[in-house]
C-alpha positions as CSV (number, residue, x, y, z in Angstrom):
1,X,11.8,21.8,-14.8
2,X,11.2,20.2,-11.4
3,X,12.9,16.8,-11.1
4,X,10.9,14.3,-9.0
5,X,12.1,11.2,-7.1
6,X,9.7,8.5,-6.1
7,X,10.5,6.2,-3.2
8,X,8.9,2.8,-3.0
9,X,8.7,2.8,-6.8
10,X,7.9,-0.9,-7.0
11,X,4.8,-0.6,-4.8
12,X,1.1,-0.1,-5.8
13,X,1.2,3.6,-5.1
14,X,4.8,4.0,-6.3
15,X,4.1,2.7,-9.8
16,X,1.2,5.2,-10.1
17,X,3.5,8.0,-8.9
18,X,6.1,7.1,-11.5
19,X,3.5,7.3,-14.2
20,X,2.2,10.6,-13.0
21,X,5.6,12.2,-12.6
22,X,6.6,11.0,-16.1
23,X,3.5,12.1,-17.9
24,X,2.7,15.5,-16.3
25,X,4.0,18.5,-18.3
26,X,6.4,20.8,-16.5
27,X,8.0,18.1,-14.3
28,X,10.1,15.1,-15.0
29,X,10.8,11.8,-13.2
30,X,14.4,12.1,-12.2
31,X,14.8,9.1,-9.9
32,X,13.0,6.0,-8.7
33,X,14.0,4.3,-5.4
34,X,13.4,0.8,-4.2
35,X,14.7,-1.3,-1.3
36,X,18.4,-2.0,-1.3
37,X,17.5,-5.7,-1.2
38,X,15.1,-5.6,-4.2
39,X,15.7,-7.9,-7.1
40,X,14.4,-5.1,-9.3
41,X,17.4,-2.8,-8.9
42,X,18.6,-1.5,-12.2
43,X,15.3,-2.2,-14.0
44,X,13.6,0.6,-15.9
45,X,11.0,2.3,-13.7
46,X,8.7,2.9,-16.6
47,X,8.6,-0.7,-17.6
48,X,7.8,-1.7,-14.0
49,X,5.0,0.9,-14.0
50,X,3.6,-0.4,-17.3
51,X,4.3,2.7,-19.4
52,X,7.3,1.4,-21.3
53,X,11.0,2.3,-21.0
54,X,11.6,5.9,-19.9
55,X,15.3,5.7,-19.1
56,X,15.1,5.9,-15.3
57,X,16.6,2.9,-13.6
58,X,15.6,1.8,-10.1
59,X,18.2,2.8,-7.5
60,X,18.8,1.6,-3.9
61,X,19.0,4.9,-2.0
62,X,18.3,8.6,-2.1
63,X,22.1,9.2,-1.8
64,X,22.7,7.2,-5.0
65,X,20.2,9.4,-6.9
66,X,21.2,12.7,-5.2
67,X,22.2,14.4,-8.5
68,X,19.0,13.4,-10.2
69,X,16.2,15.0,-8.3
70,X,15.0,18.2,-6.6
71,X,11.9,16.9,-4.6
72,X,11.0,13.5,-3.2
73,X,7.5,12.1,-3.1
74,X,7.1,9.7,-0.1
75,X,4.0,7.5,0.4
76,X,5.8,4.9,2.5
77,X,5.4,4.3,6.3
78,X,6.1,6.6,9.3
79,X,9.5,5.1,10.2
80,X,10.8,5.2,6.6
81,X,9.4,8.7,6.1
82,X,11.3,10.1,9.0
83,X,14.5,8.5,7.7
84,X,13.8,10.0,4.3
85,X,13.2,13.4,5.9
86,X,16.6,13.2,7.6
87,X,18.2,12.3,4.3
88,X,16.5,15.1,2.4
89,X,17.7,17.5,5.0
90,X,21.3,16.2,4.5
91,X,21.0,16.4,0.8
92,X,19.1,19.8,0.9
93,X,16.1,18.4,-1.0
94,X,12.4,19.2,-0.8
95,X,9.9,16.5,0.1
96,X,6.2,15.9,-0.5
97,X,4.7,13.4,2.1
98,X,1.5,11.5,1.7
99,X,2.3,8.9,4.4
100,X,-0.4,8.3,7.0
101,X,-0.3,6.8,10.5
102,X,2.2,9.2,12.0
103,X,1.8,9.6,15.8
104,X,2.1,12.9,17.6
105,X,5.8,12.4,18.3
106,X,6.6,11.7,14.7
107,X,4.5,14.7,13.6
108,X,6.6,16.8,16.0
109,X,9.8,15.6,14.3
110,X,8.3,16.4,11.0
111,X,7.8,20.0,12.2
112,X,11.4,20.1,13.2
113,X,12.6,19.0,9.8
114,X,10.3,21.5,8.1
115,X,12.2,24.3,9.8
116,X,15.2,23.4,7.7
117,X,13.7,22.2,4.3
118,X,10.5,22.8,2.4
119,X,7.9,20.1,3.2
120,X,4.3,19.4,2.0
121,X,2.5,17.0,4.3
122,X,-1.1,15.9,3.7
123,X,-2.9,12.7,4.6
124,X,-4.7,13.0,1.3
125,X,-3.3,14.6,-1.9
126,X,-6.5,14.5,-3.8
127,X,-7.7,17.9,-5.1
128,X,-11.3,16.8,-4.5
129,X,-10.7,15.8,-0.9
130,X,-8.9,19.0,-0.1
131,X,-11.8,21.0,-1.6
132,X,-14.1,18.9,0.5
133,X,-12.2,20.0,3.6
134,X,-12.8,23.6,2.7
135,X,-16.5,23.0,2.2
136,X,-16.7,20.8,5.4
137,X,-15.4,23.6,7.6
138,X,-18.2,25.9,6.4
139,X,-20.8,23.2,6.9
140,X,-19.7,22.3,10.4
141,X,-19.6,25.9,11.4
142,X,-23.3,26.2,10.5
143,X,-24.4,22.7,11.7
144,X,-22.7,22.7,15.1
145,X,-25.9,23.1,17.2
146,X,-28.1,20.0,17.4
147,X,-26.4,17.9,14.7
148,X,-24.7,14.6,15.4
149,X,-21.5,13.9,13.4
150,X,-20.3,10.5,12.2
151,X,-17.4,9.9,9.8
152,X,-17.4,6.6,7.8
153,X,-14.4,5.5,5.7
154,X,-13.8,2.5,3.5
155,X,-10.5,1.3,2.1
156,X,-8.9,-1.8,0.5
157,X,-8.1,-4.8,2.6
158,X,-4.3,-4.1,2.5
159,X,-4.5,-0.7,4.4
160,X,-2.7,-1.1,7.7
161,X,-3.8,2.0,9.7
162,X,-7.3,2.9,10.9
163,X,-9.1,5.2,10.8
164,X,-7.5,6.5,7.7
165,X,-5.4,9.7,7.8
166,X,-8.0,11.4,5.7
167,X,-10.9,10.4,8.1
168,X,-8.9,11.8,11.0
169,X,-8.3,15.0,9.1
170,X,-12.0,15.3,8.3
171,X,-12.6,14.9,12.0
172,X,-10.0,17.6,12.9
173,X,-11.7,20.1,10.5
174,X,-15.2,19.4,12.0
175,X,-13.9,19.6,15.5
176,X,-12.1,22.9,14.9
177,X,-15.2,24.4,13.2
178,X,-17.3,23.3,16.2
179,X,-14.9,24.5,18.9
180,X,-14.1,21.0,20.1
181,X,-10.9,19.0,20.8
182,X,-11.0,15.8,18.6
183,X,-8.8,13.9,21.1
184,X,-11.5,14.5,23.7
185,X,-14.7,13.9,21.6
186,X,-13.7,11.2,19.1
187,X,-15.3,7.7,19.4
188,X,-13.7,5.0,17.4
189,X,-16.3,2.3,16.8
190,X,-19.0,1.1,19.1
191,X,-19.9,-2.3,20.6
192,X,-22.2,-3.6,23.3
193,X,-24.4,-1.5,25.5
194,X,-22.8,1.9,25.0
195,X,-25.8,4.1,26.0
196,X,-27.0,7.0,23.9
197,X,-24.4,9.1,22.1
198,X,-23.4,12.4,23.6
199,X,-24.0,15.6,21.8
200,X,-20.3,16.4,21.6
201,X,-18.9,13.2,20.2
202,X,-17.6,12.7,16.7
203,X,-17.9,9.0,15.7
204,X,-15.6,7.1,13.3
205,X,-16.5,3.9,11.5
206,X,-13.9,2.0,9.6
207,X,-14.5,-0.6,6.8
208,X,-11.7,-2.7,5.1
209,X,-12.7,-4.7,2.1
210,X,-11.7,-5.7,-1.4
211,X,-9.8,-3.2,-3.5
212,X,-11.7,0.0,-2.5
213,X,-9.3,2.9,-3.2
214,X,-10.9,5.3,-0.7
215,X,-14.4,6.4,0.3
216,X,-15.1,9.0,2.9
217,X,-18.5,10.3,4.2
218,X,-19.2,12.9,6.8
219,X,-22.8,12.6,8.1
220,X,-24.5,15.4,9.9
221,X,-27.9,14.2,11.4
222,X,-30.5,15.8,13.5
223,X,-34.2,15.3,14.1
224,X,-36.0,15.4,10.7
225,X,-33.0,15.6,8.4
226,X,-29.5,14.5,7.6
227,X,-26.7,15.8,5.4
228,X,-24.0,13.6,3.9
229,X,-20.9,14.9,2.3
230,X,-19.0,12.2,0.4
231,X,-15.8,11.8,-1.6
232,X,-15.1,8.6,-3.5
233,X,-11.7,7.9,-5.1
234,X,-11.8,5.4,-8.0
235,X,-8.1,5.5,-8.9
236,X,-4.8,6.1,-7.0
237,X,-4.0,8.4,-9.9
238,X,-6.0,11.2,-8.2
239,X,-3.6,11.1,-5.2
240,X,-0.5,10.9,-7.5
241,X,-1.6,13.9,-9.6
242,X,-2.1,15.9,-6.4
243,X,1.3,14.9,-5.2
244,X,3.0,16.0,-8.5
245,X,1.1,19.3,-8.3
246,X,2.5,19.8,-4.8
247,X,6.0,19.2,-6.2
248,X,5.6,21.9,-8.8
249,X,4.1,24.3,-6.3
250,X,6.9,23.7,-3.7
251,X,9.7,24.4,-6.2
252,X,10.3,28.0,-5.2
253,X,9.1,27.9,-1.6
254,X,11.3,28.5,1.5
255,X,11.7,26.1,4.3
256,X,8.4,25.4,6.1
257,X,5.6,23.0,6.6
258,X,2.8,23.2,4.0
259,X,-0.3,21.2,3.2
260,X,-2.5,20.8,0.2
261,X,-4.7,23.7,1.3
262,X,-1.6,25.8,0.7
263,X,-0.9,24.2,-2.6
264,X,-4.5,24.8,-3.8
265,X,-4.5,28.3,-2.3
266,X,-7.7,27.5,-0.3
267,X,-6.5,29.3,2.8
268,X,-7.7,32.8,3.6
């Protein structure tokens, strides 16, 4: 049985991951990690997550829990994720990463670590979103001539990066299908007299409000019609279940960098 560790177990996403790891058949929550300065150290992770005592106490580091887990789930921040990658390499552990906001240099380091340990990295662990990516590639391949593309995403007021990692991944898939370079054709918001849009650009609009878990829409529009492909997440549990599924899938895999398309066997 795969033993999962959750880091950031006291956070909003961490609590949901604790619940998912504990309640999913075939896996078990082996460890829950919080900040070394947390006043919650030693508390029961299940009680903190609202599911009652489960016998897993909060610990201050991966090293302190090294004998209790096989794979780490990390939904923290880029700097901490890289530190956790280094620690997982040292401890010879697997890791599933849902952290967003990594820059190109940090992604390059992630590739380096994946040469030594098994890594699943995806900006969105939702099964629905990853199926949408597969559908989107087909749609963009058909609609590349004469259709404008805009990507609209909405998240809760606490999200710190924009556009979301999922929105950027949607843009990458569209650009790839249309033979474009997203770095060259992306437009992030518009203001003032911008002139008419170009045929090549892929626009991004970002909304931050309330407690929205995550809404993403890709709009294809041309003269006389428009097509909207939308995914709406109503609970963080959808991301947590996907991450746990990735942990199960990763159990017997060799070192390498994988994503949710691999986990769901959506790649040709």
